[in-house]
C-alpha positions as CSV (number, residue, x, y, z in Angstrom):
1,X,0.4,0.1,0.5
2,X,1.3,3.2,-1.3
3,X,0.8,6.4,1.7
4,X,1.4,10.0,0.3
5,X,1.7,11.9,3.3
6,X,2.3,15.9,3.5
7,X,2.5,19.0,6.1
8,X,4.8,21.8,7.3
9,X,7.4,19.4,7.6
10,X,11.0,20.7,5.9
11,X,10.9,24.6,7.4
12,X,14.1,23.9,9.9
13,X,11.1,23.3,12.4
14,X,11.6,20.7,15.3
15,X,8.1,20.8,16.2
16,X,6.9,19.6,13.3
17,X,9.4,17.1,12.5
18,X,8.0,16.1,16.0
19,X,4.9,15.8,14.7
20,X,5.8,13.8,11.4
21,X,7.9,11.5,13.6
22,X,5.0,10.6,15.5
23,X,2.7,10.2,11.8
24,X,5.2,7.7,10.7
25,X,5.8,6.0,13.9
26,X,1.9,5.4,14.0
27,X,2.2,4.3,10.2
28,X,4.6,1.9,10.6
29,X,2.9,0.5,14.2
30,X,0.3,-0.9,12.0
31,X,2.4,-2.2,9.0
32,X,6.2,-2.1,8.9
33,X,5.8,-2.4,5.4
34,X,3.5,0.5,4.1
35,X,5.5,2.5,1.2
36,X,5.0,6.2,3.3
37,X,6.5,9.5,0.1
38,X,6.7,12.4,2.6
39,X,5.3,15.3,0.5
40,X,8.1,18.6,1.8
41,X,9.4,22.0,1.2
42,X,11.9,20.4,1.4
43,X,12.8,16.8,0.2
44,X,16.3,16.2,1.0
45,X,16.5,17.5,4.3
46,X,13.7,15.4,5.2
47,X,14.9,12.4,3.3
48,X,18.2,12.7,5.5
49,X,15.9,13.6,8.9
50,X,13.5,10.2,8.5
51,X,15.3,8.2,6.0
52,X,12.0,8.1,3.9
53,X,11.0,9.2,0.0
54,X,10.3,13.0,0.0
55,X,9.3,14.7,-3.0
56,X,8.3,18.8,-3.5
57,X,5.3,19.8,-2.1
58,X,2.6,21.1,-4.9
59,X,2.8,24.5,-4.9
60,X,-0.1,26.8,-4.4
61,X,0.4,29.5,-6.7
62,X,-2.6,29.9,-9.4
63,X,-0.3,29.9,-12.1
64,X,2.7,27.4,-11.1
65,X,-0.3,24.8,-9.9
66,X,-1.5,24.6,-12.9
67,X,1.8,23.8,-14.9
68,X,2.5,21.0,-12.5
69,X,-1.0,19.7,-13.4
70,X,-0.1,19.6,-17.2
71,X,3.4,18.5,-16.1
72,X,3.9,14.7,-16.7
73,X,7.3,14.5,-15.4
74,X,6.3,16.1,-12.0
75,X,7.1,13.7,-9.8
76,X,4.5,15.4,-6.8
77,X,1.7,14.4,-9.6
78,X,2.5,11.3,-10.4
79,X,3.2,9.5,-6.8
80,X,-0.1,11.5,-5.3
81,X,-1.7,9.8,-8.3
82,X,-0.2,6.7,-7.2
83,X,-0.6,6.2,-3.6
84,X,-3.5,4.8,-1.9
85,X,-4.3,7.0,0.7
86,X,-3.1,11.2,0.9
87,X,-2.8,12.2,5.0
88,X,-2.8,15.9,5.9
89,X,-0.4,15.2,8.8
90,X,-0.7,17.6,11.9
91,X,-0.4,20.9,13.6
92,X,-2.1,24.5,13.1
93,X,-2.3,24.7,9.5
94,X,-5.5,26.0,9.8
95,X,-7.7,29.2,11.2
96,X,-4.0,30.3,12.5
97,X,-1.9,33.2,12.3
98,X,-0.3,32.9,8.8
99,X,-3.5,33.5,6.9
100,X,-1.6,32.1,3.4
101,X,-1.3,28.4,5.1
102,X,-4.8,28.0,4.4
103,X,-4.0,28.4,1.5
104,X,-1.1,26.5,1.2
105,X,-2.1,23.1,3.1
106,X,-6.1,23.7,0.9
107,X,-4.5,22.7,-1.8
108,X,-2.1,19.9,-0.9
109,X,-5.6,18.6,0.5
110,X,-7.8,20.1,-2.8
111,X,-4.8,18.3,-5.3
112,X,-5.5,15.0,-3.9
113,X,-9.3,15.2,-4.7
114,X,-8.8,15.9,-7.5
115,X,-7.2,13.2,-8.9
116,X,-9.6,11.5,-6.3
117,X,-7.6,10.0,-3.9
118,X,-9.1,9.3,0.0
119,X,-8.1,11.9,2.3
120,X,-7.2,11.1,6.1
121,X,-6.8,14.5,8.0
122,X,-4.5,13.5,10.9
123,X,-3.5,15.8,14.2
124,X,-4.7,18.8,13.2
125,X,-5.8,22.3,14.9
126,X,-8.0,23.8,13.7
127,X,-7.7,28.3,15.0
128,X,-10.4,31.0,15.0
129,X,-11.8,31.3,11.6
130,X,-12.0,34.9,10.9
131,X,-13.4,35.1,7.2
132,X,-15.3,33.8,4.4
133,X,-12.2,32.6,2.2
134,X,-11.1,30.7,5.4
135,X,-14.7,29.5,6.3
136,X,-15.2,28.0,2.7
137,X,-11.5,26.2,1.9
138,X,-11.3,24.8,5.5
139,X,-14.6,23.7,5.0
140,X,-14.7,22.0,1.2
141,X,-11.3,20.4,2.9
142,X,-12.4,18.6,6.1
143,X,-16.4,17.7,4.4
144,X,-14.5,15.2,2.2
145,X,-12.2,14.1,4.0
146,X,-12.6,10.0,5.1
147,X,-11.1,10.6,8.6
148,X,-10.8,13.4,10.7
149,X,-8.4,14.2,13.7
150,X,-7.4,16.5,15.9
151,X,-5.6,17.5,18.9
152,X,-8.2,19.4,21.3
153,X,-11.7,20.1,22.1
154,X,-12.1,23.7,20.4
155,X,-10.9,22.3,17.0
156,X,-13.6,19.8,16.5
157,X,-15.9,22.6,17.9
158,X,-14.6,24.7,15.5
159,X,-15.4,22.6,12.8
160,X,-18.8,21.8,14.1
161,X,-19.8,25.2,13.9
162,X,-18.6,25.0,9.7
163,X,-21.3,22.0,9.5
164,X,-18.6,19.1,9.2
165,X,-21.3,16.7,10.2
166,X,-18.4,14.1,10.1
167,X,-17.0,12.0,13.6
168,X,-15.0,14.0,14.3
169,X,-11.9,12.5,16.8
170,X,-10.0,14.6,19.4
171,X,-6.0,13.1,20.1
172,X,-3.2,15.4,21.1
173,X,-0.3,15.7,19.2
174,X,1.6,13.4,17.3
175,X,4.8,14.4,19.6
176,X,2.3,12.2,22.3
177,X,2.4,8.7,19.7
178,X,6.4,8.8,21.2
179,X,6.9,6.7,23.8
180,X,8.8,8.8,26.6
181,X,12.7,7.9,27.8
182,X,12.4,8.5,31.6
183,X,15.6,9.8,33.0
184,X,16.6,9.3,36.8
185,X,18.9,11.9,36.9
186,X,17.8,14.7,39.0
187,X,16.6,18.0,38.0
188,X,18.9,21.1,37.8
189,X,18.3,25.1,38.0
190,X,17.9,25.3,34.7
191,X,15.8,27.4,32.6
192,X,14.8,26.4,28.9
193,X,13.2,29.7,27.0
194,X,12.3,29.2,23.8
195,X,10.2,31.9,22.2
196,X,8.4,32.7,18.7
197,X,8.8,36.4,16.9
198,X,5.2,37.5,15.9
199,X,3.6,40.6,14.7
200,X,3.5,43.4,17.3
201,X,5.8,41.7,19.4
202,X,7.3,44.9,21.3
203,X,10.2,46.1,22.8
204,X,8.8,46.7,26.7
205,X,8.1,41.8,25.8
206,X,12.3,41.8,25.7
207,X,13.0,44.3,28.0
208,X,10.6,42.1,30.5
209,X,11.9,39.0,29.1
210,X,15.8,39.6,29.7
211,X,14.8,41.6,33.2
212,X,13.4,38.3,34.7
213,X,15.8,36.2,33.3
214,X,19.0,38.8,34.6
215,X,16.8,38.6,38.4
216,X,16.2,35.0,38.0
217,X,20.0,34.1,37.2
218,X,20.8,36.6,40.2
219,X,18.2,36.0,42.9
220,X,17.8,32.3,42.4
221,X,21.0,30.8,41.2
222,X,19.5,29.5,38.2
223,X,20.9,28.6,34.3
224,X,18.9,29.9,31.3
225,X,19.5,27.9,28.4
226,X,18.1,29.9,25.4
227,X,16.3,27.2,22.4
228,X,15.7,27.7,18.4
229,X,12.1,25.8,18.2
230,X,12.8,27.5,14.4
231,X,15.4,28.0,11.8
232,X,15.4,29.4,8.0
233,X,13.2,31.9,7.2
234,X,11.1,32.5,10.2
235,X,14.5,31.3,12.6
236,X,13.6,32.7,16.7
237,X,17.4,33.8,15.7
238,X,16.7,37.3,15.8
239,X,13.9,37.5,19.1
240,X,16.5,35.7,21.4
241,X,20.2,37.3,20.0
242,X,18.1,40.5,21.0
243,X,17.0,39.9,24.4
244,X,20.4,38.2,24.7
245,X,21.9,41.8,24.1
246,X,19.4,43.5,26.7
247,X,20.5,41.2,29.6
248,X,23.3,41.8,32.2
249,X,24.4,39.2,33.2
250,X,25.1,36.9,29.7
251,X,27.8,34.5,31.5
252,X,24.5,32.8,32.8
253,X,23.0,31.9,29.7
254,X,23.7,29.9,27.2
255,X,22.7,30.3,23.4
256,X,21.3,26.8,21.6
257,X,20.5,27.9,18.4
258,X,20.5,24.2,16.1
259,X,20.5,21.5,18.1
260,X,19.2,18.0,17.3
261,X,15.4,16.5,18.8
262,X,17.6,14.7,21.8
263,X,19.3,16.7,22.9
264,X,16.4,19.5,23.2
265,X,14.6,16.5,24.9
266,X,17.7,16.1,27.3
267,X,17.6,19.8,28.1
268,X,14.0,19.4,28.7
269,X,14.4,16.5,31.0
270,X,16.8,18.5,33.3
271,X,15.6,21.6,33.3
272,X,13.2,22.9,36.2
273,X,11.3,25.3,34.5
274,X,10.8,26.8,30.9
275,X,9.4,29.9,28.8
276,X,7.8,28.6,26.3
277,X,6.2,30.6,23.4
278,X,6.6,27.9,20.6
279,X,3.4,25.5,20.9
280,X,5.6,22.6,20.5
281,X,8.3,23.8,23.7
282,X,4.8,23.1,25.6
283,X,4.5,20.1,24.7
284,X,8.3,18.9,25.6
285,X,7.5,20.9,28.9
286,X,4.3,17.7,29.3
287,X,6.0,14.9,27.7
288,X,8.8,15.5,30.3
289,X,7.3,16.8,33.5
290,X,8.3,19.9,33.6
291,X,7.0,23.0,34.6
292,X,6.3,26.1,32.4
293,X,4.9,29.3,31.5
294,X,3.2,29.5,28.5
295,X,3.4,32.7,26.6
296,X,-0.4,32.4,25.0
297,X,0.1,33.9,20.6
298,X,-2.2,31.2,19.8
299,X,-5.6,30.1,19.9
300,X,-3.7,26.3,19.9
301,X,-2.5,27.4,23.1
302,X,-4.9,28.0,24.8
303,X,-6.7,24.4,23.4
304,X,-3.8,22.2,24.1
305,X,-4.1,23.8,27.9
306,X,-7.5,24.4,28.2
307,X,-8.4,20.6,27.7
308,X,-5.6,19.8,30.0
309,X,-6.0,22.2,32.9
310,X,-3.5,23.9,32.4
311,X,-4.5,27.5,31.4
312,X,-3.8,29.4,34.3
313,X,-0.1,29.3,33.7
314,X,-0.3,31.0,30.6
315,X,0.3,35.5,29.3
316,X,-1.0,37.2,26.8
317,X,2.4,38.9,24.8
318,X,0.7,41.8,26.2
319,X,0.4,40.8,29.4
320,X,4.2,40.4,29.6
321,X,6.5,42.4,32.7
322,X,9.1,41.3,35.2
323,X,6.0,41.7,37.7
324,X,3.8,39.1,35.6
325,X,6.5,36.7,35.0
326,X,8.1,36.6,38.6
327,X,4.6,36.1,39.9
328,X,3.6,33.1,37.7
329,X,7.3,32.0,38.3
330,X,6.6,32.2,42.4
331,X,2.8,29.8,41.3
332,X,4.2,27.3,39.5
333,X,7.0,26.8,42.3
334,X,4.2,26.7,44.9
335,X,2.4,24.1,42.5
336,X,5.0,22.4,40.7
337,X,3.7,18.7,42.1
338,X,0.4,19.4,41.2
339,X,2.0,20.6,38.2
340,X,3.9,17.4,37.8
341,X,1.1,15.1,38.5
342,X,-1.1,16.4,35.5
343,X,1.6,16.5,32.9
344,X,2.2,13.2,33.5
345,X,-1.3,11.6,33.3
346,X,-2.0,14.0,30.4
347,X,1.9,12.2,28.7
348,X,-0.1,8.5,30.3
349,X,-3.6,8.9,29.0
350,X,-2.3,10.6,25.5
351,X,0.0,7.4,24.7
352,X,-2.7,5.3,25.2
353,X,-5.5,7.1,23.1
354,X,-3.1,7.2,20.1
355,X,-2.6,3.6,20.7
356,X,-6.6,3.4,20.5
357,X,-6.5,5.6,17.5
358,X,-4.3,3.5,15.3
359,X,-6.6,0.9,15.7
360,X,-9.4,3.0,13.9
361,X,-6.7,4.1,11.7
362,X,-6.1,0.1,10.3
363,X,-9.1,-0.3,10.3
364,X,-9.8,1.9,7.6
365,X,-6.2,1.7,5.7
366,X,-7.6,-2.0,5.8
């Protein structure tokens, strides 16, 4: 059986690559001999990382898309025409801050429908739907799907308000499909920082984060490790470097811009606290049972933490100040045993849900 799988892969985003790793694990658990091809933004990088054949995803520009349809030499076209199932993999691909994403990912699914392929939508978040066009394209993509799996309750509710009457399964992020590698090493006084550059992020925000880092290193004797979840065009690098420049105690900060998935996991496992803005920095925190302060920049963050019951530890970017961060720190430290207990239960329950979902997916495929 031939499967084509696509999502925001090959974009130098650690979270999206973790989603892909979870999807590949799920599919190979069902049948190791499946022939899987990934449509990627960077096929060579995807082949190297995941050891799976990869081709370019469909272009989303009108002229380039039409050209690809009629290009008999297009390997992407041939791969999709020859497949048995097309899987649109997870992430916050629809209804998020980037409106163009609705077109990019809508095109991938609509091309599969054009070639009369059954489409499985697996592990999606659906954010706030703001325009008629978003409503149209999301409804068009999801209403024809052979299987819909979203990663939070709010996403399911938003789809239902669009009139999607199909069964919608709710299963947490694909990262939770991966077994945890436990460590018994004691936690150290380390805070991991993983931020994201978004439109409207002010200098006051950056100053407040830098002041909080300085306070934590001087008053609480923490070492701070700043990590990039995104490289390339939308890199976290500029934001992180601007915060580094504002810090008065740089000797207590380690900046780790390019690290492997395994190394990221190890850093989270040794830390006592995470200051996370990147969605998957919060996922890593939960998986490694690490208390966190979340900076809430998108509905998918609210939806995840709302499902878990840990949304009281969030801060909107505009509410970030030295005093608000210190207050959240004290609350997290006071509640850390409760937070760790909730994270542990959620991770265990999520893994079990993924095991159950594998059985449902296997029935669809076979």
